[in-house]
Wavefront OBJ file of the C-alpha trace (Angstrom):
o trace
v 25.911 101.009 137.694
v 26.447 100.627 134.102
v 27.514 104.526 133.919
v 30.225 103.343 136.280
v 31.299 101.286 134.472
v 32.015 102.847 131.255
v 33.177 105.972 133.081
v 36.071 103.924 134.406
v 37.008 102.770 130.868
v 36.512 106.371 129.478
v 38.662 107.698 131.855
v 42.134 105.670 130.041
v 40.419 106.201 126.833
v 40.780 109.988 126.844
v 43.232 109.924 129.323
v 45.682 108.655 126.288
v 43.145 110.771 124.173
v 45.166 114.146 125.422
v 47.127 113.694 128.616
v 49.087 110.105 127.031
v 52.504 110.801 129.327
v 50.974 111.190 132.090
v 48.079 108.471 131.593
v 51.195 105.777 130.925
v 53.005 106.605 133.811
v 49.594 106.734 135.757
v 49.350 102.777 135.152
v 52.019 101.660 134.451
v 52.503 102.250 138.282
v 49.365 100.404 138.530
v 50.387 96.807 136.378
v 51.696 94.204 139.048
v 55.469 93.648 138.191
v 57.077 90.395 136.955
v 59.418 88.629 138.967
v 62.905 87.179 137.738
v 62.675 83.893 137.633
v 64.972 81.163 136.474
v 64.435 77.798 135.283
v 66.171 75.402 136.122
v 66.155 72.338 133.860
v 67.793 69.485 134.424
v 69.050 67.650 131.650
v 69.559 64.135 130.875
v 72.568 62.100 130.239
v 73.006 59.794 127.212
v 72.585 56.570 128.974
v 69.448 57.701 130.991
v 67.964 58.693 127.941
v 68.505 55.536 125.589
v 67.498 53.589 128.361
v 63.411 55.510 128.780
v 63.652 55.500 124.793
v 64.180 51.802 125.176
v 62.152 50.830 127.771
v 59.408 52.472 125.877
v 60.253 50.520 122.409
v 60.454 46.857 124.530
v 56.542 48.388 126.171
v 55.456 48.989 122.501
v 57.067 46.286 120.840
v 55.486 43.858 124.379
v 52.082 45.436 123.594
v 51.875 44.551 119.965
v 53.194 41.101 120.208
v 50.617 39.966 122.904
v 47.851 42.386 121.267
v 48.499 42.212 117.695
v 49.809 38.105 117.593
v 48.789 36.878 120.833
v 52.607 36.073 121.362
v 54.044 36.168 124.677
v 57.664 35.981 124.757
v 59.789 37.302 127.994
v 62.461 39.235 128.138
v 65.262 38.285 127.287
v 63.555 37.479 123.408
v 61.647 41.237 123.594
v 65.333 42.805 123.489
v 66.717 40.412 120.949
v 64.107 41.916 118.993
v 64.429 44.994 120.707
v 67.997 44.579 119.399
v 66.881 42.875 116.034
v 65.171 45.926 115.210
v 66.686 49.092 115.858
v 70.326 48.573 115.427
v 70.073 45.395 112.637
v 71.649 42.794 114.106
v 70.858 39.576 112.835
v 68.188 37.554 115.405
v 70.182 34.594 116.808
v 67.237 32.388 116.934
v 63.460 32.844 115.610
v 61.705 34.078 117.598
v 57.216 33.498 116.220
l 1 2 3 4 5 6 7 8 9 10 11 12 13 14 15 16 17 18 19 20 21 22 23 24 25 26 27 28 29 30 31 32 33 34 35 36 37 38 39 40 41 42 43 44 45 46 47 48 49 50 51 52 53 54 55 56 57 58 59 60 61 62 63 64 65 66 67 68 69 70 71 72 73 74 75 76 77 78 79 80 81 82 83 84 85 86 87 88 89 90 91 92 93 94 95 96
């Protein structure tokens, strides 16, 4: 059994040595052809990107406030804090 497996690998080895052109044609026919594929990717609009990033930042801010300072703020206060941190807008009131 071991010799049979050795002969299978030997065919390619000896074929490339003595008949490289014929061996290449033979083994190229045995390889499966790759299908032509295209990727369909939808680009996000600027509004969608901004929405997802804002949601991520608000979740991070909320998580930090609840775990680090045991502060619970409503959505409007967190939104104002986000605007202050990202856009450097003045906070109308002190949240803490």
